[in-house]
N, C-alpha and C positions, 0 to 999 in steps of 0.2 A: 523339970526333973521327972515328972510322970511319963513323959514321952520316951525318955531314954530307957527307963525301966521296961516299958511296954515293948520297945524295939529290941531290947535284949531278950525278952521272953520270946518274941517272934523268931529271932535268929536261931534259937536252939530247938525250935520245933522241927519235926520230921515233915516229909512231903505230904503224908496223909493228914497230919495235924494241920498243916497249912491249908490244904484244900478244904478241910472241915471248917476251919476258922473263916476262910473266905466265903463259904456257903452261908455260915451263920451271919456274917456281916452283911452279905447281900440281902438276906431275908430281913434283917433289921433295917437296912436302908429302904427296902420296899415298904415296910410298915411305917417308917417315918414319913416317906413321901405320901403315903395314903392318908396318914393323920394330918399332914399339912394341907392336903387338898380338901379335906373335909372340915378343916378349921379346928381340929382337936389337939394339935401339936402344942405342947406347953414349953418344952425345952428346945428351942429352935437351934441352939448351938450344937446339939447332938448330931444334926445332919452333917455338919462340917467335920466333926470329929470322926464319924463313921466313914465318911468318904476318904479321909486321910488314912484311917486304919486299913481300909481296903487297898489303898495305894502302897502302904508299907508291906502288907502281906504279899501283894503281887511282886513288889520289888525284891523281897527276900527270896521268893520262890524262883524268880527269874535268875537271880544270882546263883542259887543252888544248882539250877539246871545248867547254867553256863559253866560252873565249876566242875560238875560231874561229866560234862562233855569233853573236857580237856584231858 
């Protein structure tokens, strides 16, 4: 259920908001990878969640660009 709510939030974002969100998620992904490499990562499932969030944001951005091109 949480995923559907998050996807709905992402769908209504503007292009600028999507790029900001993508940047924020990429930074978080980098920090999580760094924590995992140094052995400080406690919530290992967060890596997977962030990776999927990045994919969702990229998918919505791609769909919006495709729709705008038509």
